[in-house]
C-alpha positions as CSV (number, residue, x, y, z in Angstrom):
1,M,-10.7,-82.2,109.4
2,G,-13.7,-79.8,109.2
3,W,-11.6,-76.7,108.9
4,V,-12.4,-74.0,106.4
5,P,-9.4,-72.6,104.5
6,L,-8.6,-69.0,104.7
7,E,-9.4,-66.7,101.8
8,G,-5.7,-66.3,101.2
9,T,-5.2,-70.1,101.0
10,Y,-7.9,-70.4,98.4
11,T,-6.4,-67.5,96.4
12,C,-2.9,-69.1,96.4
13,V,-4.1,-72.6,95.4
14,I,-6.5,-71.3,92.7
15,G,-3.6,-69.2,91.3
16,A,-1.4,-72.3,91.3
17,C,-4.0,-74.4,89.5
18,V,-4.4,-71.7,86.8
19,K,-0.7,-71.4,86.4
20,H,-0.5,-75.2,85.7
21,G,-3.4,-75.1,83.3
22,N,-5.9,-76.9,85.6
23,M,-8.9,-74.8,85.1
24,V,-11.3,-77.5,86.1
25,E,-9.8,-77.6,89.6
26,A,-9.4,-73.9,89.8
27,L,-13.1,-73.4,89.1
28,R,-14.1,-76.1,91.6
29,L,-12.1,-74.4,94.3
30,K,-13.6,-71.0,93.4
31,D,-17.1,-72.6,93.8
32,E,-16.1,-74.2,97.1
33,M,-14.7,-70.8,98.3
34,V,-18.0,-69.1,97.5
35,S,-20.0,-71.8,99.1
36,C,-18.0,-71.4,102.3
37,G,-19.3,-67.9,102.5
38,K,-16.2,-66.2,101.1
39,S,-16.6,-63.7,98.3
40,M,-14.5,-64.2,95.2
41,N,-11.7,-61.6,95.3
42,L,-10.1,-59.7,92.5
43,V,-6.9,-61.8,92.5
44,V,-8.9,-65.0,92.0
45,A,-11.1,-63.4,89.3
46,T,-8.1,-62.1,87.4
47,N,-6.4,-65.4,87.6
48,L,-9.5,-67.2,86.3
49,M,-9.7,-64.7,83.4
50,K,-6.1,-65.3,82.4
51,G,-6.7,-69.1,82.6
52,Y,-9.7,-68.8,80.3
53,C,-7.7,-66.6,77.9
54,V,-4.8,-69.1,77.8
55,Q,-7.3,-71.8,76.9
56,G,-8.6,-69.7,74.1
57,N,-11.9,-69.0,75.8
58,L,-11.9,-65.2,75.6
59,D,-15.7,-65.1,75.8
60,S,-15.8,-66.7,79.3
61,A,-13.0,-64.3,80.5
62,L,-15.1,-61.3,79.3
63,D,-18.2,-62.7,80.9
64,L,-16.4,-63.0,84.2
65,F,-15.1,-59.5,83.8
66,N,-18.7,-58.2,83.4
67,R,-19.9,-60.3,86.4
68,I,-17.3,-59.0,88.8
69,G,-18.4,-55.5,88.0
70,E,-21.9,-56.4,88.9
71,D,-20.7,-57.9,92.1
72,G,-19.0,-54.7,93.2
73,L,-15.4,-55.6,92.4
74,S,-13.3,-52.9,90.6
75,P,-10.9,-54.2,88.0
76,N,-7.3,-53.0,88.5
77,K,-4.4,-52.5,86.1
78,V,-3.5,-56.2,86.1
79,T,-7.1,-57.2,85.2
80,Y,-7.3,-54.8,82.3
81,S,-3.8,-55.7,81.1
82,V,-4.7,-59.4,80.9
83,L,-7.9,-58.7,78.9
84,I,-6.3,-56.1,76.6
85,E,-3.4,-58.4,75.8
86,W,-5.6,-61.3,74.9
87,C,-8.3,-59.3,73.1
88,G,-5.3,-58.0,71.0
89,K,-4.0,-61.6,70.4
90,N,-7.5,-62.7,69.4
91,G,-8.0,-59.8,67.0
92,T,-10.9,-58.4,69.0
93,M,-9.6,-54.9,68.7
94,E,-12.8,-53.0,69.2
95,R,-13.2,-54.7,72.6
96,A,-9.5,-54.2,73.5
97,Y,-9.7,-50.5,72.8
98,E,-13.0,-50.2,74.8
99,L,-11.2,-51.8,77.8
100,Y,-8.2,-49.4,77.3
101,T,-10.5,-46.4,77.2
102,Q,-12.5,-47.7,80.2
103,M,-9.3,-48.1,82.1
104,K,-8.3,-44.5,81.5
105,E,-11.7,-43.2,82.4
106,K,-11.4,-45.0,85.8
107,G,-8.2,-43.1,86.4
108,I,-6.0,-46.1,86.0
109,Q,-2.8,-45.0,84.1
110,P,-2.0,-47.4,81.2
111,I,1.4,-48.9,81.1
112,V,3.5,-49.4,78.0
113,F,2.5,-53.1,77.9
114,N,-1.1,-52.1,77.3
115,V,-0.1,-49.7,74.5
116,N,2.2,-52.3,72.9
117,S,-0.5,-55.0,73.0
118,L,-2.9,-52.6,71.3
119,I,-0.5,-51.4,68.6
120,L,0.6,-55.0,67.7
121,G,-3.1,-56.0,67.5
122,F,-4.0,-53.0,65.3
123,L,-1.0,-53.7,63.0
124,K,-2.0,-57.4,62.7
125,S,-5.6,-56.4,61.9
126,R,-4.4,-53.8,59.4
127,S,-6.0,-51.0,61.4
128,L,-3.1,-48.7,60.7
129,E,-4.7,-45.4,61.5
130,N,-5.5,-46.6,65.0
131,A,-2.0,-48.1,65.4
132,F,-0.3,-44.8,64.5
133,K,-2.7,-42.7,66.6
134,L,-2.0,-44.8,69.6
135,F,1.8,-44.7,68.9
136,E,1.8,-40.9,68.8
137,E,-0.2,-40.8,72.1
138,A,2.3,-43.1,73.7
139,V,5.2,-41.0,72.6
140,E,3.5,-37.8,73.7
141,C,2.8,-39.4,77.2
142,G,6.4,-40.6,77.4
143,I,5.6,-44.2,77.9
144,A,6.7,-45.6,74.5
145,N,9.7,-47.9,74.8
146,V,12.0,-49.6,72.3
147,F,9.4,-52.3,71.7
148,T,6.8,-49.7,70.8
149,Y,9.1,-48.3,68.2
150,N,10.2,-51.7,66.9
151,Y,6.7,-52.8,66.1
152,L,6.2,-49.7,63.9
153,L,9.8,-49.9,62.5
154,S,9.2,-53.5,61.5
155,W,5.9,-52.9,59.8
156,L,7.1,-49.8,58.0
157,S,10.3,-51.4,56.8
158,N,8.5,-54.5,55.6
159,K,6.2,-52.3,53.6
160,G,9.2,-50.5,52.1
161,K,8.3,-47.2,53.9
162,V,11.9,-46.6,54.9
163,N,11.7,-42.8,55.1
164,E,8.7,-43.0,57.4
165,A,10.5,-45.6,59.6
166,Q,13.5,-43.3,59.8
167,G,11.2,-40.5,60.8
168,K,10.3,-42.2,64.1
169,K,12.9,-40.3,66.1
170,M,13.8,-42.8,68.8
171,I,17.0,-41.1,69.9
172,S,15.4,-37.6,70.2
173,K,12.9,-39.1,72.6
174,G,15.6,-40.7,74.7
175,V,14.7,-44.3,73.6
176,E,17.8,-46.4,73.0
177,S,17.8,-48.6,69.9
178,N,18.5,-52.3,70.2
179,V,19.6,-55.0,67.7
180,V,16.0,-55.5,66.5
181,S,15.7,-51.8,65.7
182,Y,18.8,-51.9,63.5
183,N,17.8,-55.2,61.9
184,N,14.6,-53.5,60.8
185,M,16.5,-50.7,59.1
186,I,19.7,-52.3,57.7
187,P,19.3,-53.2,53.9
188,W,20.4,-56.7,52.7
189,P,21.0,-57.7,49.0
190,L,18.3,-59.8,47.5
191,Q,19.2,-62.9,45.3
192,K,17.9,-61.2,42.1
193,G,19.5,-57.8,42.7
194,G,18.2,-54.7,44.5
195,Y,17.8,-54.3,48.2
196,G,15.3,-55.4,50.7
197,Y,15.0,-54.9,54.5
198,C,15.7,-57.5,57.1
199,K,12.6,-59.2,58.4
200,T,12.8,-60.0,62.1
């Protein structure tokens, strides 16, 4: 009909396309949006980054992140959270930690989801010193939750470091244990004698 959709309309439809895994259409709409004289906003950019990540295309997500900075858009907590999570899942821990540091330098307070994504990534990549350093920082800042503790409890228990696991004083920090916490700590008899620790 010759009408130009509003920016909000493009934003909603692009987000829906990404949610349903249709990145081809999402990118086409983004190009159409820009060609109509509307700048790509942060919500659209963040949705596209997440779409790239879900498809396993982390490089394209990071390239888009770099481009929006050059275009004058400032990433927010959601943007950083998406990239930190997927860098962690991808094992790109150096980049994940760079984003985490950059986030703090910009005055954006990290949330427990960011810390947990990094800790889990560090544990998977066997970067234990970094995992424990970040854990202590999260406890000190008061943002560690039961999942933060459970990641460490699970790793320590699976490595037979029960004393260290018990030393992570959840209760004293006001964090309530859940069933996963107890499963990580409760011994179970092995078939050939002795005791092991439940693997969750």
